[in-house]
N, C-alpha and C positions, 0 to 999 in steps of 0.2 A: 923663321918666324913669319915672315912674309907670306910664304904660302900655305902656313896654317891660318894667316889673318882671312886671304881671300876665300877659302873653304869656308870658314867661320860665317864671313858675310854673304855665302851664298846659300848656306844653309838657313841662315835669317830670312834671307829674301824669300825663299822656297817655302819656309815655315809661313810666312805673312800671306803667301799666296794661296796654301791651303787653308787657310784660316778665314780668309775672306769667301772662299768657296763653301765652307761649311756653314758660315754666318748667312749667306745669300739663302740658302737650302732652308736654314729655319725659319727665315723670313716668309720666304714663300709658302712654306707647310704651314705656318700660321695663318697667312692672309687666306688660303685655300679654305682652312678650317672657317674663319670668321664668314666667308662667302657661302660655305654651304649652311652655316647656322642661320644667316640670314634668309636664305632661299626656304629654308624649310618652314621659318616663320612666317614668311612672305605668302607660300602656297596652303599652309594651315589656316589662313585667313579667308580661304574659297572653298566653298562646297564642291562637291563633285559633280555639279552643273556648271560649273564657273560662277555661281552667284556669291555675293559677299554676304556671309554668315552675320545673324545678329547678335549683339551680346559680344562678352568675354570669348579669346581665344579658348577658354576651357569647357565652352557650352557644348551640350551634345546636340551637333548638327544632324545626327542621324534623325532625330524626332522631329515628323514633319509640323508643320505651324498651324496651329488650330483655327479651323475656318469658322465664320460667322453664322450662326445657325438662322437662316434667311425664314425657316418656317415659323421659329418663335417670334421674330421682329413681327412677321405680317400679322400673327395672331395677336401681337399686343398693339398693331396698330389699327386694325381691322376686327372689331367684335363679331362675334357669330352673333346672327339675328335668331331670336328666339321662337321656335315652333308654335305655330299658330295653336290653338286649343281648339280641338272640334268642337261645334256647335252643339248643344243638348238639345234632344228632342224633348220637347215640354208635352207632346202627346196631344196638341191642340190641332186642329185643323180648321181652316177657314177658306170659305169659298168667295172670290173675289168676283165681282159682275161689273165689269165695265160697260156702260149703258151704249145701245146701238152697233154701229159696225157694218162694214160693206155699203151695201145699197140703202141703207137705212142710217143717214147722217146724223139724225138728230136735228135739236134745234140749231142755228148756224148763221152765221154773217157771213159779209163777203171776206173776211179775212180769218176767220175761225169756225171749224166744224165741232159738235159736241162728241161725237166718236174718237175724236183724236185728241181731246183733251182728258176724257173719261180713262181712254187707255193709258194715256201717259201717267197719271195719277195710280191706276191699279197696277201696273209695271212696277212703280217705284214703291208702292206699298208692298207689293210681293217682295222683293228683294230685301225690304226693311224687316218684314215677318219671318222669311224664312233665316236672316241672320240672328233673329231671336229666338230661333228653335221652333217655330211654328208652321206646320205644314199646309201650303198654300194650294189651293185648286182654282183654275182660272176658267170661266166660261168662255172666254176668248182671249187670245195670247197677240193678236194681228187684225188687220183691218177685214174681218170676217163678218158675216150676218149670222147669228143666233138668234132663232125664234125664242120668245117666251116661255113655251113648254119646255126645251131645249134647256132652258136656263136652268129652271126649275129641277128637271130632272137631273142634271151634273151636280147640282148642290146634292140632292137628295141620295144619288147614288154613292158619292162620295161619303156619305155619312158626315158631313162637316158640322162642328160643333156652332158655328157662327156663320152667317150669311150678310155680306156688304155691298150693296149696289150702288154704282157712283154713277151720278146724272149732272148735266148744267141745266140752270133754268132759262126761262125767256118769258120777258114782257112786253106787250106792244107799248107800254107806257115806261115813265122811270121807275125802276125797281133795282133792288141790289141786296146782299148778301147771302147768308149760306143759312140750308135749314136741312132738318133731320126729319125722316117721317118712320113710324112705325107703324105696326097693324093694329087695327081696332081691338083683336083679341091676345095682345101681346102678352107674352109670359113676362116673369119680375126679371128675369134676364135679358129680356128685351129692352125692356123700359131701362135696364142698369146700362146696357150696350148705347142705348140711344143718347142718355144724358151723358155718358162718358165720351162720346163722340163730339156730340155738340161742345161740350166746355174744352174737349182738348184742341178742336179747331180754332175756336175764340182765344186760347190761349197762346195758341201761334201767331194769330192775327188775322181778322176778318173785317171787311169793311161794315159789316152788320152782322149780329147773330140775330137772324129770325126764329130761333128757337126750335123746340121739339114738336112735331104734330102727328096726329093720329088719321089714319084713312089714306085719303090722296088730295089729288089737287081737285079731282071731280067731284068728291064727296067725301066727307069726314066718316062716312059709314060705308064706304066701298074702297077695299084695301088696293093698294098697287098688286098684280098678280104674281110679281117676283117674291112678295112677303105673304101674300094669302096661300100660296101652293108651295113653300118650301115648308120645310118639316123641321127646322132650327131656328134659334135665336136668330132674328136679322132687323137690318134698318135699311133704307133706301136715304142717300146723301142728294142734295142740289149742292153743288159747288160752286155757289155764285150764277149771276145772270151773265149769259155769253156776250150781251151786248153791251155791257157795264164796264167802261173801262179799268174802273179800280179793282172789280171782281177778276177780272183778266190780271191785273198786275198781282195782286195778290197770289193765284193760281201760279203763274209762271215764276214767282219770286220765292215762295214758300213750299213748292212742289214736295220737296224732302222733307221738310219740316212735317208737312200736313199726313205723310206718308207714316212718320214717326209716331204723330200724336194718334193716327187709326190703330197703330201697332198697340201702342200704350193702351188705348180702350179697351181693346180686344185681352190683353193681358191683366187690366184692373177688374173687368166684369168677370173672368175666369178665376181669379182670386177670389173676390166676393162670393162667387157660387159655391166655391169649395169651402169658405167659411161658414157659408148660409146666410150671407147678407144680401146678396144679389137674385134671390131666389133659385131654382132649379134650373141649369143650362142645358136641358132636355127640350123634347118638341114642345111647340108651340101648343096651347090649351085649346082643344077642340070646339 
């Protein structure tokens, strides 16, 4: 009986040792499975480049992130500038004649020359007229001497519809103001243009409106050559007295506005002629 009891005890001990070994293996297997699952979940949280993905683990990480459209943003911020409309050619041709030039300074003081003032206003008027669709011919565009004969020739050869000669005045005494001259045989269109120019300059502002005159300063029966020998309606403007401080201030300050007034006077005269209200804008009467 004692031998049998010892044998049973050794079997029990062996059985316990075997049971412990199997249980340990089970625990190890379970631990490895848990670690593997955790590792799988961990690596699933990163994309192929090692960056962390956005959203839940089930998100489609293969789809690229939508980039912001820089072009649309820029278009929303910066509006496209509208294209400038082309200037409509009105079919009107004006000859602008800046008085004097070159070795002919015109009337002058120590500070000013007539030839410079007339050119400045003529150039400003040219720019404004061209912007309005009027074709402009200049008898001079810089400090160049042009004879009176050549001035008339340029205007006639160009087939101008209107002629505007720009000058400054001078007086030995005290005088001021703007005046407009027309020829003694002025057509209805010339009369209309002279009145429109005088009114337009006054509306801008002058020290004094000396009105519209016929002939020339020499004689009311003797026309200025540039009006006598040109074949279209025309006027000669004396833009104030060059020795008068007020007249000079007005010319310097209102140069662009005067240019606009001359442009408008031409447009008004042309419209009136088309409607038969300002006479025929053809050649002067013989």
